[in-house]
N, C-alpha and C positions, 0 to 999 in steps of 0.2 A: 623530405623523408617525416613523418609526424616526429613531432616533441614531445608529444605523452603518446603512452600507449593505454588506454582504460579500460579494464577488466572489470565486466558486470557481472556476478553472482545474483541468479536467481531472476534470467533475462527474459521470461515468460510471464512474470510476474507485473501485477499494477506499478511498483515503483522503478523495476528492470527495465521494461517497458519503455517508460519515460526517460529512464536515463539514457538507454537506447537513440533514441531519438536527440535526447538534447546532445550529446556528444558525438552523433554521428552527422549532426546539423553543422558541429563545431570545427574550425579550419584548426588543421597540426593534430588532430585526432587519430588515430588508430583505434579500435574498440574492437574489444574479444566479447563476445555473448556466451556465458556460460549455463546451459540450462541442463534438462533430461530430456524436453522433447524441444523441438527447431520452434524459436518465433517466429509467428505468422508474416512478421514485416520484422526484421532485421538492420534496417534505417540504415543501409550501407556498411554495420559488423559482421565478423567473421563469425560463426558458429561454432561452439566445440560442447560437442556432446560428452557430458559428464555429470554422473549421481555425486554428489557429495558427502550421501554417507557411506560412501564405498573409498576407504584410503588407498585401495588399489590402482580405480581408476583417475582419481586424481594424481596419481604419480604416473601412470600411462600418458597422460594432456601434459605433465610437467613443462617439456618444451617450448608450448605454447604461449607460458609464463614467461619466456625470455624478453627481457627490456620492459618488463611491464614497469608503468610508475605511478599507477592510481588504481585499487581498488574500491567500486563500489561493494558493497556486502550486502543485498536485498535478499537471498535466499532465504527461505521460510520452509519450516515444515508444520503443518497444521494437522492435529487428530480430525478423525472423521466427526467427533463430537466435537465443535470447534467450540463451545464455549467452555465444557468442562474441560476440555481438550488444554485449557490457558493453565490448569492445576496440575496437569500430570505429570508425573518424574516422567513418563519415556520421552513426552515433548521436550523438555528439559533438556535430558541429556543427548537425542538425536540432532538438536541444535547447536547444542554444543560441541558436539562432534564435527558436523558441519565444515565450521567455519575453521576448526583444528586440524580436519584433513585437507581443505582448501591451501592455508596458510601454511602446512607441512611440505606443501608441494609449493609453492608461488613463491615464497620470503628466500628460499636458497636458488631460486632460478631468476630471483629479479633483483641486484643489487643493486638497482637505479629506484626503487622502490620510492616515492615520496609520502604516499597517502593513503590510508584504510580508512573509509565513511563505514561507518555501523548503524543499520536503522533500529530505533526502538520505538516509542511510543506511551500514550498515557499508561500504560498497564507498569510501565516504570512507578509512579503515582499510588497503583495498586484501585485503581478505577474501573477495576472490575471484583473487587474484594469490598472498598468502601466509601463514600463519598468524598471527594477530593477538598483538599486544601486549598481553599481558593484565592488568590493563583496558585498555582501548582507551582513552584519556582525548582530548578535547577540545582542541585547543591542543598536543598531544604527539607523537601516534601517526597523526596524518594520512597520508595516503600520497600529498604532490602531486607527487611525480615521477613518478607512475601518470596518463598522458593519461585524463580523467574527466569527463563531462558536467557533472557537480558543480561543478568546480574554472572552467568556463568559466560557469557561471551565477553561479558565487558573483563572481568575479570581476566579471562586469558590474556586480552591484548593489551590490557597495560603491562601486564607481568613481561608479556612477550615484546614490546617497546622498550623495555627500558635498556639505555647504551644502545641503541640503534638511529640511523638517519633519520628514517621515516616517522612522520606522526598519523595519528587518529583523528577525526573526529565524528561523535555521536550526534544521530538527528531522532529527535523526538517528534514526531508529524499526530498532529491529531486527529481525525478522522479522514481519512484521504479520499478524495473523489476524483477520476479519472475512466479510463476506459480497456480494460485485458480479458478475455476470456477465460471462464475456467477457474476464477480467482477465489480465496477464501473470502476476502474481503472488499467487496467491490459492488456496490451500491447501483451503480446504472443497471447495469444487466436484470436482476432482478425486479428491479422497480420498472424497468421498461416492458418484462414481458406481463408483470402484474397488470401495469395499464391498459398493454396490449390485450389482452383477455376481456379487462371491464369496458376496453372502445368496439370490440369485434361484436359486446352485446349491445353496443347502444346506450352504455352506462356512463355517468361523469366518473372522474379521478377519484371514489371515495379514499379518505387516509385510515390506514390498515393499522395504525401503531396505537400506543396506550398515550398516558400522561405524561403531558410536558415537560423538558428538561431543556433548560437554557445550555447551547454546546456551541463548539466549534469545527471547523471542517479546514481543509488545506487544499486547494488544488494540485494535482500529480505534478503539471508543468511547473508550476511555482517549486512545488519541491525539487524537481531534479535543476531547477538552476539553484537552489540553494545548496545543493550536493557540490555542485560544479564550484561555488562560492566556498564551500569547507575546503574543498581540495587545496586550495591555494592562498586562502587567506592567513598570514601570519594570525591574528586573534583568534580563531577558530581550530589549532592545534590543541591536541588533547584535551580537548573541552567538548563537552555535552550541551545539545540549545533544543529547545522546544521549536516549534515551526507551525504557523499556524495560518490564513488569511489575512486576519488582523481585525477580523469581526467577528461576532457572535449571531446565533440564530436559534430558531426552536423549529422541530419539522412541521407546525401543523403552519407558522407565517411563509416559511419557504413553498409550502404546498402548492400555492394557486401559479407559482412563476415555475413549478414544473410541470402543472398543467397542462399551460400554457407553449411551455418549451415541445407538449406533446399534442399540442392543438387541441386540448380537450378541457373541458371546463371540470374545475374542482368540484368534488363532494361534499358529502358529511364522514366523520370521523363512524367507519365500519370498523371494528377490530377485527384481525384477520392473522391468522399465523401461515406465513408464506412459506415457510417449513415444512408447515404441513399440508399447507394446501395444493402444491405444485405438482405433486404427483398426478391431479386430476388434470396438469394442463400441458401433459407431455406432446398426445395424439393433436387438439389443438394448436399447439404451438407447429407443430410440423405444417399442418393446413396453411397455416397462415404464411410461411416462411414460402411454401409454394405460392401460394395468391399473389404476395406480394414481393416475388426473386428476390429473399434476402441470402446474405454470404454468409450468415449466420448461422452455426452449427446446430443440434439438437438443443433442447432445456438443458440437460445435465452436464454437457459439456461447455455450452454458453455460461450456465453461472454458477457451477460449483458449489462450492459450501456456503455462498454467500445470502442465499435464502435463509440461513439460520443468521446469519451474521443484520441480515436487513430487519427479522425481529428484534436483537439485540439492541442494535441500534434506535432504532422506532420504540425502543420501551413498549412490545406487544405486552399483555396480560397487565402493567402496570397502570393502578385504577388512581396514586395518587403524585402529585408533580415530584418529580426526581430532585434533590438537589442539583447543582449548576457544575459542569464539569466543566472549569475555564483553566488555561494554564496559561503562562505569563510570558511574553515573546521579550520582551526588554531585554535580556542577554543579548539575543542573535540581534537584534535591533542596534545595539551601542558596539558590538564589534565589527556592524559594518554592513550586513544585508538588511536590505529594509523594506523589501519588496511587501506589497499589498494584494488581495484582492478581494472583488465585492462577492461572499459567497451565493448571493440568489445568482449574479453574473454567470459563476462556474458551472452552478445546475446547468443554466439555459444554455450555455456553453457545452455541456458535454453531451446534455441529451438530445440537443441538434447536431452533433455529430454523430451519435451512433444512427441518428435516421438519415444522415447522408452518407451517411459508409452501409446503408444498407443493413446492419445488423437489427434496426428494431423499423418496425411497422409505422 
């Protein structure tokens, strides 16, 4: 019998998918995958279809939560206009409601609950509003004055946990790199499609972004291991932690590694809005799928809102070098999670996997 029952909310997303894979390969874990759509690969988990915005649906599946010991909350609602949506009161309300609906059903059904992991990110430090205080540190440079669904969820969880046997941890990853389809913030599909369009024309891999900014990223598999660590470590109880690969990068400097992973030559800086350009690629992408016998779906199903996120991440339209976007990972390292990964190797890994799995040509 499993000694842990892990509930993963948002199982089709980038982080949820990685959590399914990690816990599915871990001994003694029963894994429950919650999402509206069935994930392409459950990694041994059992899927429960539920829309977290609907309290009645959450109550209807309450029996599934019996015996749950851990909740990994990676569910996320994003507005169709991704970047503007980050300041939208409706986006804040919906994300707050989703967590409340799930906990209202799960907590009474799971008296053995030991831990809840909640995902935030650098918007906790106002990266979408202002230059970061470098490095952004937990407990020092949070931007609580800026409305954000992070704060709504965090306040709710802190209050709910008072006097209870379970604990929570908040993880704040930087730019997450992995491979999920149809996501809002997953850069491998949009950059892979962009590269495929250039490659089909015999062109090198031009850099479509704007002026440089020193940033950080995190491999989603490393993040999944951080989630597993937080669920067990005493030092992680009721604490927030930044999570990164441990190094820094600029897109221009990592671009040759991206090109090499895609078997292309790096090109020149040629600014291009992928979000505006991609409608022209829908039919050519279908042709490439047939030509290369790809298993990936049509363009919009593959990429989701991530063309918008690619423009944002690579600073399309920005002509001045941006302030560095760097967070401190001293706290999580001192608490006991010390894994690191070379960011260039991470990009090679994920583009290589996308090609080997026939998601990209």
